[in-house]
C-alpha positions, -999 to +999 in steps of 0.1 A: -184-472-246-184-467-209-155-483-185-129-512-197-146-546-198-137-572-166-114-597-172-135-629-191-129-662-174-104-683-190-119-717-188-153-721-173-143-751-152-146-761-113-125-729-106-154-701-113-161-682-085-190-650-081-183-616-062-206-617-035-213-585-042-216-575-076-221-611-088-190-606-112-178-643-123-143-651-127-119-673-117-104-674-085-067-667-092-082-636-119-098-624-081-065-633-066-047-611-096-067-582-099-101-583-082-126-571-087-134-543-113-168-532-098-157-536-065-122-521-058-126-511-022-131-551-013-092-550-022-089-588-030-060-587-050-043-571-015-054-593+005-059-632-007-080-643+023-106-614+010-108-633-024-121-664-010-145-643+017-161-621-008-163-648-039-177-677-038-181-710-061-220-716-057-240-699-079-269-703-103-265-694-143-243-672-161-252-644-182-227-625-205-229-588-207-210-563-235-230-529-229-248-532-195-265-496-196-282-513-228-292-544-215-327-549-200-313-584-187-283-564-172-313-539-160-334-567-145-303-582-126-292-548-117-264-547-130-268-516-152-243-498-141-211-527-136-184-531-160-188-555-192-184-588-184-196-621-172-220-623-143-239-651-125-279-646-121-276-654-087-256-659-057-273-679-022-249-668+001-242-630+022-209-609+022-192-612+055-205-586+081-173-570+081-169-566+044-208-551+044-195-526+067-167-514+040-193-509+014-218-490+043-184-471+046-178-462+010-219-456+005-219-487-020-252-508-022-250-541-011-281-562-016-278-597+003-296-623-015-329-631-010-338-659+009 
């Protein structure tokens, strides 16, 4: 098996948020405490404002992925290289420009949502 799985949301209430880069879904507290397992360079756990800037409560649908490398749905959603976890099907907001610049500096692909 590949990398360790992401934290699973403790509950599926109103505090769920999705990472604007990889679409991983966790609670705000989980992003604040441990950041995003796919996007450690965004350093959400070090800056609580960043946990708000880099995630959104506005997303559509949820999928749980146990083995991203073997899941056709994960490949279709372009999350086949990410850690196992809970993901959203779509976010409608873009990552802030300064965070997009960090992705570019780290040579990490960022695909803004389709309009």
